[in-house]
Residue, then its C-alpha position, 0 to 999 in steps of 0.5 A: m862184836s862191837d854191838s854186842p850187848d856187853n859193850e852196849a851195856p857200859v854206854i847204856g850206864k853212861k845215857k842214866t848216868s848222865l841223864l839222872f845228873r842233868v835231872i838232878t841240876w835242873l831240879v835243883t836249879l827249878g829249886c833254887f829259882y823257885l825261893v828266889f821267886q818265894r823271897t822276892d815275892a813276899a818282899a814285894a808283898r811287904e811294900q804292897l807291890s806285885l813282884v813285876q812292880y817291884l822288880s820293875r821300880f828296882f830295875g827302874e831306879a838303877n842308872w844304866l848308863a854309869w852299869l854299861a860304863v863300869m861293866v864294858p872295862y871290867s868285861v875287857f879287864f878281865f878278859v886280858v888277865d884270864a888270857h894272861v894267866t893261861w898265857r903263863v902257865i901254857r908256857w910253864f908246862n905246855t909248850p914254851d914257844i906259845k906268844l900271848k898274841n897267840v892265845l888271846p884270840i883261842r881263849a876269846s874264842a872259848y868264851i862263845l863256847s862256854l855259853v852252852n859249857e864251859q868244858v867245851g870252852k876249856g876243850a877248845m885250847s887243848l884242841y889248839l895246844y895240840r893242833r899248833y904245838k902237838v901237845p897232848g889233849w890229856e896233858a893240856i887239861s891237866t894245865m886247865i885243871l891246874l888254872g881251875m884249882m888255883e881259881i877256887y883258892q883265888l876265891l878262898l884266898f881272899s874270901s878268907v881275908g874278907v871275914f876276917i876283917g868284918y868278921e861281925v857282918v858274917q855273923q851278922a849274914s847266919s841266920a838262914l845258915p851258919l856261914d860264921i861256921i861253916l866259911p872258916t871250917v872251909y877255909i882251915v880245910a884248904l889250907i891243910y891240903l894245900p901243902l899236901h897236895i904239893a908235897y904229893f905232886r911232888g913225890y915227897l908225900l907217899p912216894g910209891s903211889s903211881l897216880r901223879d904220873k897219870p897224863l891227866l895230872r901232869s902238869l899238877r906233877e910238875a907244879r912247884p910252889i912259885h908256880y901256885l903263887l904267881i897264878l895267885l898273884f896273875k889272877a889276884p886283880t881280876i877278883i879285887l876290880a870284881i869286888v870294886v865293880y860290883t860294889v859300885a854297880l850294887g849301888l846304882f841299882q839302889v843297893q847299899v853295900s860295904a866294902a867289906q861285905m863285898l870282900a868276904f861275900l862276892p869271892v863266896i858266891f864265885l864259888a858258888a856259880a862254879l858249880p853245875l847248874p843251869f844259869h848259876a843257880g847257886a849264887l843266885l840263891l845265894w845273892t839273897v841269903l847274903f844280902p836278905e834285906y835285898p831279895e832283889v839282889g837274886v835278879f840283879s847277879l842274874v842280869m850281870h852274869t849275862f852280861f857278862v857272858v855274852f859281852n865276852a862272848l862279844i869279845g870272842v866274836l871279834f877274835l874269831p878269825k884270828a881264831n880260826k886261822e890259829l886252828f886252821a892254818g895247817d901244821p906249825d913248823p917242825g921246829t916249833i913241836d918238840h920244845r914243850y917244858t920237861g918239868g924239871d925241877d931247876e927249870q924256872p918260870t921264865e918271863q921271856g917277851d912274846 
């Protein structure tokens, strides 16, 4: 029977696990906010100001018009590059017939859903690929996994360059955490893992393993080194511009930082932002750890993140009618759904136009 105790037990167990995870994430989030509050309040007390007065002065001295002039183009640029990379990868591993103009509205509307949950936003693309191109859901998700993995490696790559160039800056910021040891260790582990990852999913390492054959890992199985390299190259402009934008934006808030600091630290902060914590609390705390002389940058990061996600959601609203048409206009022509990428070794990433 479907409502028997044996069938209910796994469901109850999953609910308890989900509830425990949410409780833990909120406790960690509250801890992060408390630490940021402590650091900022202490800085205000040193200047004989209340916390409200201290933050009011910080925001009152900012050049908001210039800040908007920087943030708006950056957000639009990020959306265009993000949609372009998503389109390329979908063409390689799911359906070579898809056009960039079809991906743009779906990727934009996903930003609206990402206000609630990032994973729900990615699910919108999987739903679109299934409805319009009959791409199985697990295979579409595998492409999103590949994109997520390369986002992490992009941040690690740029951060490693920044740490190499400005290692003294990292040592100076290592008072609260031994970043000069932690970061190089993470880079070395990531560098060792990537070739092993590629060798495994290409079948050269542990050839008898069946894990790589799962539909959820299809894109990882079919990706070749050239794919990984191209994804990094396609996504690189976003992090390069982010380093410039954050350096300029901090200056507009009267916080003087060097480009070397941003190159070393911003990718690490973005990695912390990827942690499953509400309000990107991990990044919020890391800002104050990396820039202890400016504890108010924790609040600055919250303002930056809030504007970014809200503005991208507004872009999504503009594309929403087109996205709804793409999702719910009915089935595509039968001739367009059988041309999915087969992952043969002789196939190269194509560069046909949209």
